[in-house]
C-alpha positions in Angstrom: 93.7 40.7 125.3 90.1 41.7 127.4 88.1 39.5 125.3 90.0 36.2 125.3 90.0 36.9 129.1 86.5 37.8 130.1 85.1 35.6 127.0 86.3 32.0 127.5 84.9 29.5 124.5 81.2 28.0 125.6 80.1 24.9 125.1 76.8 22.7 125.7 73.1 23.9 125.4 71.8 27.2 126.2 70.5 28.1 129.4 67.1 28.6 127.9 66.9 25.1 126.0 67.8 24.0 129.7 65.5 25.4 131.7 62.3 24.9 129.5 63.2 21.2 130.4 63.3 21.3 133.5 60.2 22.9 133.9 58.6 20.6 131.5 59.7 18.0 133.4 59.0 19.4 137.0 55.7 20.7 136.2 53.6 19.9 132.8 54.9 16.6 132.3 54.6 15.1 135.6 50.8 16.4 135.8 49.5 15.1 132.2 51.5 11.6 133.0 49.6 11.7 136.2 46.1 12.7 134.7 46.9 9.7 131.5 47.1 7.0 134.2 44.2 7.9 136.0 42.2 7.9 133.0 43.6 4.0 131.3 43.2 2.6 134.6 39.4 3.3 134.7 39.9 5.1 138.1 38.5 8.7 136.7 35.4 8.0 134.8 35.2 9.6 131.1 32.3 11.9 132.5 34.3 12.7 135.3 37.6 14.0 132.8 34.9 16.0 131.2 34.2 17.5 134.5 37.6 18.0 135.1 38.5 19.7 131.5 38.0 23.2 132.8 40.4 22.8 135.8 43.1 21.1 133.6 43.1 24.1 130.9 43.2 26.5 133.7 45.7 24.0 134.8 47.6 24.8 131.2 47.6 28.3 131.0 48.9 28.1 134.3 51.6 26.6 132.3 51.9 28.7 129.8 52.0 31.3 132.0 54.5 30.2 134.2 56.8 29.6 130.8 56.4 33.2 130.1 57.6 34.5 133.4 60.9 31.6 133.0 61.3 32.9 129.5 61.4 36.9 130.9 63.7 35.5 133.8 65.8 34.2 131.0 65.6 37.5 129.2 66.7 39.4 131.7 69.6 37.3 132.6 70.5 37.2 128.8 70.3 41.3 128.8 73.1 41.3 132.0 75.1 39.0 130.4 74.8 41.3 127.1 75.6 44.5 128.7 78.4 42.9 130.4 80.2 42.0 127.4 79.8 45.1 126.3 80.7 46.9 129.2 84.4 44.8 129.2 85.1 45.7 125.2 84.3 49.6 126.7 81.2 50.2 124.0 79.5 51.1 127.8 80.5 52.3 131.1 78.3 50.6 133.3 75.5 47.9 133.3 71.7 49.1 133.6 69.6 46.7 135.5 65.8 48.3 136.4 64.9 47.5 140.0 62.2 44.3 138.9 64.5 41.9 139.8 66.4 42.6 142.8 69.1 38.9 142.5 69.6 40.8 138.7 70.2 44.4 140.1 72.7 43.4 143.0 74.8 41.4 140.8 74.7 44.0 138.3 75.7 46.4 141.3 78.1 44.0 142.4 79.4 43.8 138.5 79.7 48.1 138.6 81.5 47.9 141.2 84.4 45.4 140.1 84.9 46.7 136.8 85.3 50.6 138.3 88.2 49.3 140.0 89.6 47.2 137.4 89.5 50.2 135.2 91.1 52.0 138.0 93.6 49.5 138.5 94.3 49.2 134.7 94.5 53.2 134.4 97.1 53.1 137.6 98.8 50.2 136.1 99.1 51.9 132.2 100.6 55.2 134.0 103.5 53.0 135.9 104.1 51.4 132.1 104.5 54.7 130.5 106.1 56.2 133.3 108.5 53.3 133.5 108.7 53.1 129.3 109.4 56.9 130.1 111.9 56.4 132.0 114.0 54.1 129.9 113.5 55.4 127.0 115.1 58.7 128.1 118.1 57.3 130.2 118.7 55.9 126.7 118.5 59.0 124.9 120.0 61.1 127.1 122.7 58.3 126.6 123.7 59.7 123.2 125.9 62.6 122.0 123.3 65.0 120.8 121.8 68.6 121.4 120.5 70.0 124.9 117.6 71.3 123.1 116.5 68.5 122.0 116.9 66.4 125.2 115.3 69.3 127.0 111.7 68.9 124.1 111.8 65.2 124.9 112.3 65.5 128.2 109.3 68.2 128.3 107.6 66.5 125.9 107.5 62.5 127.6 106.8 64.4 131.1 103.8 66.0 129.6 102.5 63.0 128.0 102.8 60.7 130.8 101.0 63.0 133.5 99.0 64.6 131.0 99.7 68.3 131.5 98.5 70.5 128.5 100.9 73.2 129.8 104.4 73.0 130.5 108.0 74.6 130.1 111.9 73.8 131.0 113.4 76.7 132.9 117.5 76.8 133.4 119.4 78.8 135.4 121.8 81.1 133.7 125.8 80.8 134.8 125.3 84.5 136.4 122.7 82.8 138.6 120.1 85.7 138.2 118.3 84.8 135.4 116.2 81.7 134.3 116.2 81.1 130.5 113.7 79.3 128.6 115.0 75.7 127.4 111.3 74.4 126.0 107.9 74.8 126.5 104.8 74.0 125.4 101.0 74.7 125.7 101.2 78.4 127.1 98.6 81.0 125.2 101.6 83.1 124.3 104.6 80.9 123.6 107.7 81.7 125.6 110.5 81.8 123.0 113.6 79.7 123.7 116.2 81.6 125.4 114.1 83.9 126.8 115.3 85.3 130.0 113.5 85.6 133.4 114.8 87.3 136.3 114.3 84.6 139.3 113.3 87.2 141.7 110.5 87.7 140.0 109.9 84.0 138.5 106.4 81.8 140.6 109.5 78.9 140.8 112.2 81.1 143.1 111.0 79.0 146.0 112.2 75.9 144.0 115.4 77.8 143.0 116.6 78.5 146.3 115.1 76.3 149.3 115.8 73.0 146.2 112.8 71.6 147.5 109.5 71.0 144.8 106.6 73.0 144.9 102.6 71.1 144.7 100.4 73.6 144.2 96.7 72.4 144.5 94.9 75.6 143.8 97.3 78.8 142.4 94.4 80.9 143.3 95.3 81.0 147.2 98.7 80.9 146.6 100.8 84.2 146.7 103.0 83.2 144.4 100.6 83.3 141.5 98.5 86.9 142.9 100.2 88.4 140.1 99.4 85.9 136.8 96.6 85.8 134.8 94.3 82.5 136.0 93.0 82.5 132.4 96.3 81.3 131.7 95.2 78.1 133.6 92.7 75.8 132.9 93.4 73.9 136.2 94.1 75.1 140.0 96.9 72.4 140.1 100.7 73.4 139.5 103.7 71.3 139.6 107.3 72.9 140.0 110.4 70.3 140.3 113.8 71.1 140.7 116.5 70.1 138.1 119.8 69.1 140.1 123.0 68.1 139.3 124.4 66.8 143.1 123.4 70.0 144.7 123.4 72.7 142.0 120.1 73.2 140.7 120.6 73.9 137.5 117.1 74.3 136.2 113.2 74.0 136.9 110.4 71.5 135.4 107.3 73.2 135.7 103.5 71.8 134.6 99.9 72.8 134.7 96.5 71.6 133.4 95.8 68.4 133.5 93.7 66.8 130.1 91.1 65.4 132.6 90.7 69.3 135.3 91.6 66.4 137.8 94.5 67.9 140.1 98.4 66.4 140.0 98.8 64.1 143.3 101.7 63.4 145.1 102.6 60.5 142.7 102.7 62.5 140.3 105.4 65.0 141.8 107.6 61.6 142.5 107.5 60.5 139.1 108.9 63.9 137.8 111.6 63.6 141.1 112.5 60.6 139.9 112.7 61.4 136.5 114.8 65.1 136.2 117.1 62.6 139.2 118.1 60.7 136.1 118.4 62.9 133.9 119.9 66.0 135.5 123.4 64.6 134.8 122.4 64.4 130.9 121.1 67.7 130.5 124.7 69.1 132.3 126.7 66.5 130.1 125.0 68.2 127.2 125.0 71.9 128.1 129.3 70.3 128.9 128.8 69.5 125.3 127.6 72.2 123.6 129.8 74.3 125.2 132.6 72.1 123.8 130.9 72.3 119.9 131.5 76.2 120.1 135.2 76.0 121.5 135.8 73.7 118.7 134.8 75.2 116.2 136.5 78.5 117.4 139.7 76.3 117.4 138.5 75.3 113.5 138.0 79.2 112.4 141.2 80.2 113.9 143.0 77.4 112.7 141.6 78.4 108.9 142.0 81.7 109.8 145.7 80.6 110.2 146.2 77.7 107.3 144.5 81.3 105.6 147.5 83.5 105.9 149.8 80.3 105.3 148.4 79.8 102.0 148.5 83.6 101.3 152.1 83.8 102.3 152.9 80.8 99.8 151.1 82.2 96.9 152.8 85.5 97.6 156.2 83.8 97.1 155.2 82.4 94.0 153.9 84.6 92.2 156.8 87.3 92.7 158.6 84.7 92.2 157.1 85.0 88.8 158.2 88.3 88.3 161.3 88.3 90.0 162.4 86.2 87.3 161.5 88.0 84.3 163.1 91.1 85.8 166.2 89.7 86.8 167.0 88.4 83.3 166.7 91.7 82.2 169.2 93.5 85.1 171.6 90.6 83.5 170.9 92.3 79.8 170.5 95.6 80.6 175.0 96.1 81.0 175.0 95.4 77.9 173.0 97.3 76.2 173.4 100.6 78.1 176.3 100.4 76.0 175.2 98.7 72.4 172.1 99.8 71.8 170.7 102.1 74.7 167.1 102.4 73.1 167.1 98.5 74.1 168.3 99.5 77.9 165.4 102.5 78.0 162.7 99.9 76.8 164.1 96.9 79.6 164.0 99.8 82.4 160.5 100.8 81.5 159.2 97.2 81.1 160.9 96.4 84.6 159.2 99.5 86.0 156.0 98.8 84.8 156.3 95.2 86.0 157.7 96.3 89.5 154.3 98.5 89.6 152.1 95.5 89.2 154.3 93.6 92.2 152.8 96.1 94.3 150.1 96.0 93.2 149.5 92.3 93.6 150.7 91.9 96.7 148.8 95.0 98.1 145.6 92.3 96.5 147.2 89.3 98.5 147.0 91.0 102.0 143.5 91.3 101.3 143.2 87.5 101.0 144.3 86.7 96.8 141.5 89.0 96.2 142.9 92.0 93.7 140.2 95.1 94.1 140.0 96.6 90.4 137.8 97.9 87.7 137.3 95.9 84.8 138.1 97.1 81.5 137.4 96.3 78.1 140.0 94.9 76.9 141.2 92.5 73.9 143.0 88.8 75.1 144.3 88.7 72.1 146.6 91.5 73.4 146.8 90.3 77.0 148.5 87.2 75.5 151.1 88.7 73.5 151.9 91.5 76.0 152.9 88.3 78.8 154.7 86.0 75.9 156.5 89.4 75.1 157.3 89.3 78.9 158.4 85.7 79.4 160.3 84.9 76.3 163.4 86.0 77.4 163.7 84.1 80.0 166.0 81.2 79.4 164.2 78.7 80.4 162.0 79.8 77.3 164.7 79.6 75.2 163.4 76.1 73.8 159.9 76.5 73.5 158.2 77.6 70.2 154.7 78.9 70.8 152.3 78.1 68.7 149.3 80.8 68.2 146.1 80.5 66.5 144.4 83.6 67.5 140.8 84.7 66.5 140.8 88.1 64.8 139.3 90.9 65.4 138.1 89.7 68.6 135.0 90.4 71.0 136.5 92.8 73.5 135.5 91.7 77.4 135.2 92.9 80.4 138.4 91.9 82.5 140.9 93.2 84.7 144.7 92.6 81.9 146.7 92.7 85.4 144.9 89.6 87.0 144.7 87.7 82.9 148.2 88.3 82.9 148.8 86.2 85.8 146.7 83.4 84.8 148.7 83.0 81.3 151.9 83.5 83.0 150.9 80.8 85.8 149.3 78.5 82.6 153.1 78.7 80.5 155.2 78.1 83.6 153.6 75.4 83.9 153.4 74.3 80.6 156.7 74.9 80.3 157.9 72.9 83.3 155.8 70.1 82.7 157.9 70.3 79.5 161.1 70.1 81.0 161.6 72.9 79.0 161.4 72.0 76.0 158.1 72.0 73.2 155.9 73.4 72.1 152.7 75.5 73.6 149.9 76.3 71.2 147.5 79.1 72.1 144.0 79.4 70.7 141.9 82.0 70.6 137.7 81.6 70.0 134.0 83.9 69.9 131.5 82.3 70.7 127.8 84.0 70.8 128.3 84.2 74.4 131.8 83.3 75.9 135.2 83.3 74.5 136.8 80.0 74.4 140.6 80.1 75.5 142.9 77.7 75.3 146.4 76.4 76.2 148.1 73.0 75.1 151.3 71.6 75.9 153.4 68.2 74.9 153.8 66.9 78.6 152.5 64.2 79.9 149.4 65.2 80.8 147.0 65.0 83.8 145.6 61.5 85.2 142.3 61.6 85.5 141.6 60.9 89.1 143.6 64.4 90.1 141.6 66.5 87.7 139.5 67.8 90.4 142.1 68.4 93.3 144.7 70.2 90.1 143.0 73.1 91.4 143.0 73.5 94.9 145.4 75.4 96.8 148.8 73.6 98.3 148.4 70.9 95.6 151.0 70.0 93.0 152.1 67.8 91.2 156.1 69.3 91.2 158.3 68.3 94.3 159.5 72.0 94.2 155.5 73.5 93.9 154.1 75.5 96.0 150.3 74.2 94.8 149.4 78.1 94.1 149.5 79.0 90.4 146.8 76.9 89.0 144.6 77.9 92.4 145.2 81.5 91.4 144.1 80.9 87.7 140.8 79.2 88.8 140.6 81.8 91.3 140.6 85.0 89.0 138.4 82.9 86.5 135.7 82.1 88.5 135.8 85.5 89.6 135.6 87.4 86.2 131.9 84.7 86.0 134.1 82.1 83.7 134.9 78.3 83.8 138.2 76.6 83.5 139.3 72.9 83.4 142.1 70.6 82.0 141.6 68.0 79.3 143.8 65.3 77.3 144.5 61.8 77.7 147.6 60.9 79.5 150.7 60.6 77.8 149.2 63.1 75.1 149.7 66.8 77.0 147.3 68.7 78.7 144.9 71.2 77.9 144.0 74.1 79.8 140.9 75.2 78.6 139.1 78.5 79.7 135.4 80.3 79.0 134.8 83.8 79.6 131.7 85.8 79.6 131.0 88.7 76.5 130.0 91.4 79.3 129.6 95.1 79.7 132.6 96.7 82.3 130.9 96.3 85.7 131.6 97.7 88.8 134.9 96.7 90.9 135.3 92.9 91.2 133.3 90.8 94.4 
């Protein structure tokens, strides 16, 4: 842009060529032409011409000397032109012309003055443009719902860039009105940690807070507020502090020090900061309120999650207790009949009910700790856990038309597991299969030993599980049954994962569901996490 303004296209002959022609026309050619006329018209004889040979030679020499002086003057003019071009493009600061040519020196001095004024005006214009751009950017930035930390960092960074300050900070007034809290800082020799508190009474800007007015210090060495501070912290003696206000309330201060060009801050700098903070004050207050609102929302969400967890726990208790109570209730109904006809069978049922009542107590205790039963893993045979679970469930009416097909590897390596929790898993899987088959069909149970895991599968002849809900089926409160609580399979998933295993559902729709479990072969461990 500068080159296009100061270097317009130049057409025509050069000045050097034109001056040579003028010199020739004015001095050399007329004199030669005069000699020629005098000689042709015999107004001067050959002998006279021979006598004038020396003066003519002297004349020619003077002409050549004049041409040399003309060339030297032209070179000085071209030097001024070249320097002017370089000065405009910023390669040199000013024109440097010797005093041999007073006129050219005056031209150069005048050009230097104009160039200095132009540069000063350009710097001032650039500064005003930066200020306007900064105000516009921060106004747009503050309209977004952003965090207060981001807004404070942006305000400080842009203010320091525009005023070319090396050191800056934004301090916010605490709600108690006794302390200033560092909201953003940059350039300090000892970094100010965000959130650090400074007592207002001990701060150099306490007057800004109390009187709600800016302070503009041109020499901090002569200001009593800075007597207790190290002079080495500042490279220049100038300092600005501007209050951050919302209506008549001061919510913070912005401090700047140390200009990059070592010049002091001026009144225009102070006016810009006042304008900037006047636009940003409400935005910072809104951002602060927004942060408070987010914290309250987060607290409400945590409270809501806690209430939801309590609800889930209560529903899970009811669901699991129903499984145990159903088996116990069946045996209670059969007990009067066996007391007379088969006392040994009746005693067996009594012991069985007592065992599961103990398990119910243990289960409730675990659920009250948010569905995490704390007990030690013990070495166990998963086949025995399956057999014991089937023995418990088969007397129930819902299992009258259910046929179990067992394909169990024997002997099966022992695993470290909580047998009570494993029984919970199989009770839920078997009940889920019976409900899916509407209490009639076959359930296939398989166990296989691998190198690192034991594979267990439970397959039914129900409608299967659609692929689009397989990821959800283990989530709490998700159920495809109208009367279901959605905690049976969620409990299975929790127990298996707490044992370091995996559980997943397979099978095509219409061909039954296959629940596959993998449990690691590990040594007995301390209590489950």
